ZALUM-682093 format. One record per residue (C-alpha): x, y, z. Coordinates in steps of 0.25 Angstrom, whole numbers, plus 5000, padded with zeros to 4 digits. Example, Ala and Ser with C-alpha at 12.3 -4.5 7.8 and 13.67 -1.06 7.14 Angstrom:
BEGIN
504949825031 505549965029 
END
This chain:
BEGIN
504449094979 503149054971 503149014957 502249014945 502048864948 501448904962 500549004955 500048904945 499748804956 498948904964 498248964952 497948824946 498548854933 499748814925 501148874927 501048924913 499849004915 500449064927 501649104919 500849164908 500049254918 501149304926 501949344913 500749434910 500249344898 498949294904 498049374896 498849344883 498749194886 497249204889 497349164904 496049214911 496149334920 495649254932 496849154930 497849274928 497249344941 497349214949 498849194945 499249334948 498549324962 499249194965 500549254960 500349364970 499949284981 501149194980 502149314978 502549264965 503849324959 504249284945 505449194944 506249304936 506349384948 507049274956 507949254944 508349404943 508649404958 509549274957 510249334944 510449474950 511749514956 511749524971 511049664975 510849694961 509349714956 508649784945 507349854949 506349924940 505650054944 504350074937 503950224936 502750284928 502950374916 502150494921 502350624929 502950544940 504250524932 504650654939 504650584953 505550474948 506850544952 506550554966 506150404967 507350354960 508250434969 507650354980 507850224973 509250264970 509550294984 509050154988 509850084978 511150154984 510650114998 510449974994 511849964988 511349864978 511449864963 510049904959 509649944945 508350024944 507650034931 506450144930 505350084921 504250184916 502850144915 501450204912 500550224923 499350124922 500250034913 501249974923 500749834919 501249844905 502649884910 502649784921 502349664912 503649694904 504749594905 505749704910 505349674924 506049534923 507349614924 507049674937 507249624951 506249724957 505249834953 504749964959 503450024953 502950164955 501850254950 500750144948 499350184945 498150104950 498150024937 499549994939 499349954953 498249854949 499149784940 500249774950 499349724961 498549624952 499249554940 500649594941 501649484946 503049554947 504349484942 505049544954 504849624967 503949754965 503949874974 502849984972 503150134974 502150204982 501050104980 500350004988 500149854984 499749724991 500649654981 501949734980 502949804989 502849954989 503450084995 502250174997 501550285006 500250305012 499850395001 498450425007 499050475019 499850575010 498550635005 498050645020 499250715024 499150825014 497650845018 497950855033 498950955030 497951045023 496851015033 497751055045 497851195038 496351195036 496451195021 495151135018 494951185003 495951084997 496151024983 496950914977 497850924964 498050784959 498350704947 497250634939 497850504942 497650354947 498950354954 498650284968 499550364977 498950504972 497550454974 497950414988 498550554991 497250624986 496350524994 497050545007 496950695005 495450695001 495050605012 495750685023 495050815018 493750745018 493950675032 494250815037 492950865032 493450945020 493250855007 493950894995 492950894983 493350844969 493450994964 494651004973 495350894966 496150944954 496650844944 497850884935 498950814927 500250774933 500950894931 501251034937 500651104925 499351034927 499251074941 499651214938 498451224928 497451174938 497951254950 497951384941 496551354937 496151344952 496851464955 496151544944 494851494948 495051534963 494851384966 496151344973 495951264985 496751304998 497551174998 497951084987 498550944988 499350924975 499550774973 500950794968 502050904968 501950914953 500550964955 500951054966 502051124958 500951154948 500051214958 501051304965 501351364951 499951384948 499751454962 500951544959 500451584945 499051614950 499451684963 498951584973 499851584985 500351444991 500051415002 499251545006 498151524995 498351374993 499151265000 499851154992 500251014997 500750904988 501450774987 502950784985 503450684974 504550764967 505850794973 505650864987 506450984982 505551014971 504351034981 505251104991 505651214981 504251254975 503651384979 503051364988 503651234993 502751114993 502051055005 501950905002 502050755006 503350715000 503250574994 504550504997 504850454983 506250424985 506050344997 504950264991 505850234979 506950194989 506050104997 505450034984 506849994980 507249944993 506049854994 506249814980 507649764983 507149704996 506049624989 507049574978 507949524989 506749464997 507049545009 505549595011 504249535007 503249584996 502549674998 503349765006 502749895008 503350025013 502650155017 503350285017 502950425021 502850555013 503450675019 502650795022 503350925018 502751055021 503151165011 502651305009 501451265000 500651215012 501351245026 500951175039 499751225046 
END
């Protein structure tokens, strides 16, 4: 296992300088950005893990670990129950004494939370919901005190459980195209969340490759709520401008759209077909009227696998980064039947 002495030798600086930088105090102590970047890069190359992680492992009782689960304080809090059910199931499957602590953070401000000393008390960390800004921090300057697993993100530096999110968008587009639904729109969040951008890009690229490019006027931005989706779709209906097919980037938006169609007398799927991404509990989307066609994201399974990999990393059973890809499940409901 590499030490700060190894990093100092490779970087050509003192051990004290390496310690200052890795403790996040480089700027405060007026160490140049170039030196800080060099130290972080060498630490990553040497797979450096701070000594407190090893001390925690030695001090922990056998099969007893504390794991932090970072989750954003935004609309996605509604999905937390489905994921924690999966994590709880894996804890029971492993038959280990695992203490899970959910730690909230603000999107784009993960760095502030991760630099707190609270992480010194954990044996492993699972992080979800990262924005591009958060991912940049993780992939460049962050040196973790213990193994880290990312939830539905990809990184060259950290282990992760993820999906081919571009393929998800492609699948929705191909479903519509097989039914010759060429007048399509996208109902989306105005967001920087990487996976949602991949869903949309896969959808748009597939339509363009088929010869039916979707213009910017058919991409509808709304807030992250059913109420906002309801208002936008109600305006589309009143103007007689509803597309024949709508890709809703989350089931929260799809619920608002279904209600707007009901209120304005637009029949689903006869007048417009709706396909979405299933993030909520499946029963919620199965019992809407009409039931929602969707690619169901295996939130519980991703949570289970994140925990399993975190424990395997703690026990040094797998190398870092270990990456696992899972598949979403295509569920055909009444809102967009098969061709």
